[in-house]
Steps between C-alpha positions, in 0.01 A plus 500: 500500500377630834247766584671762715201728555125452498284811487134488594231681302205659679244269340706194598517621861121552522428160343753321722335630819166349393637150436437206735788437742587167337542666159717775650725235656526314167582831328787562744641152429480553123651848531804344671541255211447786252773715658755220467402376155213678321483223239480212747255243352299495825381854420351420159612846383362620168499811284162660451344614173263764368460808720744346751768415244773663711402307813573155636321283755584212730283259694444503874244218492292347223260794524712796613763692303735795536531735201822702474739680268878498483626856553857377451651153491509490880217737604130416465176682573212288630184629333214275609423189702187289479311243301495492121284814518824705512536428127176681413 
């Protein structure tokens, strides 16, 4: 399974611009892995629960995550990026 299209939500875009450069670079590296294999073990991808039960997340670093939803099997929408606070 490959991701053919990644769409960016407005909140994600605003949050991304505020991140430290090193985190943005790590996010780009993980996004490359995600495009080629969204379930690659290096991403630590997991389904969310509660109010975010339709969303998923994957790790950028130990502290930073990207929250997203699958629009189709090969199209995703990136919702948020940040520390664990994105789950609140």
